[in-house]
C-alpha positions as CSV (number, residue, x, y, z in Angstrom):
1,X,153.5,69.9,10.6
2,X,149.9,70.7,11.8
3,X,148.8,73.9,13.6
4,X,147.0,73.9,16.9
5,X,143.8,75.8,16.5
6,X,141.9,76.4,19.7
7,X,139.7,79.3,18.9
8,X,138.1,81.0,15.9
9,X,136.0,84.1,15.2
10,X,133.4,84.2,12.4
11,X,132.7,87.6,10.8
12,X,129.2,87.1,9.4
13,X,127.7,89.6,7.0
14,X,124.0,89.2,7.5
15,X,123.3,91.0,4.2
16,X,124.5,88.0,2.3
17,X,122.2,85.1,1.6
18,X,122.9,81.9,3.6
19,X,125.4,83.7,5.8
20,X,123.7,82.8,9.1
21,X,123.2,79.1,8.0
22,X,126.8,79.0,6.8
23,X,128.0,80.4,10.1
24,X,126.1,77.6,12.0
25,X,127.5,75.0,9.7
26,X,131.1,76.2,10.2
27,X,130.6,76.5,14.0
28,X,129.3,72.9,14.3
29,X,132.2,71.6,12.2
30,X,134.8,73.5,14.1
31,X,133.5,72.3,17.4
32,X,133.9,68.7,16.1
33,X,137.6,69.7,15.7
34,X,137.6,71.1,19.3
35,X,137.8,74.7,18.1
36,X,136.0,77.2,20.3
37,X,134.0,79.6,18.1
38,X,132.8,83.2,18.5
39,X,130.3,84.4,16.0
40,X,130.2,88.1,15.2
41,X,127.2,88.9,13.0
42,X,126.7,92.4,11.5
43,X,124.7,94.3,9.0
44,X,126.8,97.5,9.0
45,X,130.6,97.8,9.1
46,X,130.2,100.4,11.8
47,X,129.4,97.7,14.4
48,X,132.2,96.9,16.8
49,X,133.4,93.3,16.8
50,X,134.0,91.5,20.1
51,X,137.4,91.5,21.7
52,X,139.3,88.3,22.1
53,X,142.2,86.3,21.0
54,X,141.8,83.9,18.1
55,X,143.9,81.6,16.1
56,X,141.9,82.1,12.9
57,X,139.1,84.2,11.6
58,X,136.5,83.3,9.0
59,X,135.1,86.1,6.8
60,X,131.6,85.1,5.6
61,X,130.4,87.5,2.8
62,X,132.1,89.1,-0.1
63,X,135.2,91.1,-0.7
64,X,133.9,94.0,1.4
65,X,133.5,91.6,4.3
66,X,137.1,90.5,4.0
67,X,138.3,94.1,3.9
68,X,136.2,94.9,7.1
69,X,137.5,91.7,8.8
70,X,141.1,92.6,8.0
71,X,140.7,96.2,9.2
72,X,139.3,94.9,12.5
73,X,141.9,92.2,13.1
74,X,145.1,93.9,11.6
75,X,146.6,94.8,15.0
76,X,146.3,91.2,16.1
77,X,147.8,89.5,13.0
78,X,145.0,86.9,12.9
79,X,144.9,84.9,9.6
80,X,141.6,85.2,7.7
81,X,139.9,82.4,5.7
82,X,137.6,84.3,3.3
83,X,134.5,82.4,2.5
84,X,132.7,83.9,-0.6
85,X,129.0,84.4,-0.2
86,X,129.0,87.2,-2.7
87,X,128.8,87.2,-6.5
88,X,132.4,87.8,-7.6
89,X,134.9,87.0,-4.8
90,X,138.2,88.4,-6.0
91,X,139.6,88.6,-2.5
92,X,137.1,86.2,-0.9
93,X,138.3,83.3,-3.0
94,X,137.1,80.3,-1.0
95,X,133.7,78.8,-2.2
96,X,131.2,78.0,0.5
97,X,131.4,74.3,-0.3
98,X,135.2,74.2,0.0
99,X,135.9,76.1,3.3
100,X,136.4,72.9,5.3
101,X,138.9,71.4,2.7
102,X,140.9,74.7,2.7
103,X,140.8,75.0,6.5
104,X,142.0,71.4,7.1
105,X,144.7,71.8,4.4
106,X,146.0,75.0,6.2
107,X,145.6,73.4,9.6
108,X,147.5,70.3,8.5
109,X,150.3,72.4,6.9
110,X,149.5,71.5,3.3
111,X,148.4,75.0,2.4
112,X,150.2,78.2,3.4
113,X,149.0,81.8,4.0
114,X,148.9,84.4,1.3
115,X,150.3,87.6,2.8
116,X,148.7,90.9,1.9
117,X,149.8,94.5,2.1
118,X,148.3,96.1,5.2
119,X,148.3,99.9,5.6
120,X,147.9,102.1,8.6
121,X,146.3,105.5,8.1
122,X,146.3,108.3,10.6
123,X,144.8,111.7,10.4
124,X,146.6,114.5,12.2
125,X,145.3,118.0,12.9
126,X,147.2,120.6,14.9
127,X,150.0,118.0,15.7
128,X,147.4,115.7,17.2
129,X,146.3,112.3,15.8
130,X,142.5,112.4,15.6
131,X,142.0,109.0,13.8
132,X,144.0,105.9,13.2
133,X,142.8,103.0,11.1
134,X,144.2,99.9,9.4
135,X,143.2,98.8,5.9
136,X,143.9,96.0,3.4
137,X,145.5,97.0,0.0
138,X,144.2,100.6,-0.2
139,X,142.3,103.5,1.4
140,X,140.4,106.5,0.4
141,X,141.4,110.0,1.6
142,X,138.9,112.8,1.0
143,X,138.0,116.2,2.3
144,X,135.0,118.4,3.0
145,X,134.3,122.0,2.3
146,X,134.1,124.0,-0.9
147,X,137.8,124.0,-1.8
148,X,138.3,120.2,-1.3
149,X,142.0,120.8,-0.6
150,X,143.9,118.4,1.6
151,X,147.6,118.3,2.6
152,X,149.1,114.9,2.5
153,X,152.2,113.5,4.0
154,X,152.8,109.9,3.0
155,X,155.6,107.7,4.6
156,X,156.6,104.1,4.0
157,X,157.7,102.3,7.1
158,X,158.7,98.8,7.7
159,X,157.0,97.1,10.6
160,X,158.7,98.2,13.8
161,X,160.8,100.9,12.0
162,X,161.5,104.1,13.9
163,X,161.6,106.3,10.8
164,X,160.3,106.1,7.3
165,X,162.2,104.7,4.3
166,X,160.7,107.3,2.0
167,X,158.1,110.1,2.2
168,X,156.0,112.3,0.0
169,X,154.5,115.7,1.0
170,X,152.0,117.8,-1.0
171,X,148.6,119.3,-1.4
172,X,145.9,118.0,-3.7
173,X,142.4,118.8,-4.7
């Protein structure tokens, strides 16, 4: 059974060769399939993506672009089609020439999603959350100052759970 796809967002890493041209190519093809397309082009992962509701996202770049796209869209649960414009493409596994074939296969129900582990990281100081982020697969926690000491509390929770299934507390350098 096919999926109704009305809107898409393209995360376009402008530091990758052919990214702008690939984005135009994809936009033109998606519009032939009556998919409204929003293009978000960036050069730094500090730029804020547009807000909106999308049925699918395209990540045009390398593995870092996929991680950035996942971090931005995690709260919305939007599926990501990662188009590899980088050199290796471990996570961004769809070649530039194959994106349409993969998209149509997924849209038509012949291909399924590959689920990935998403993490939510929050930093708390004085019982106040000062930062909350989502990430795909892993995250880095570090400290500043001479001692480089941090105190970690790690909890594993199922989505929607009120309390953790397990936890770990400790200090590390």
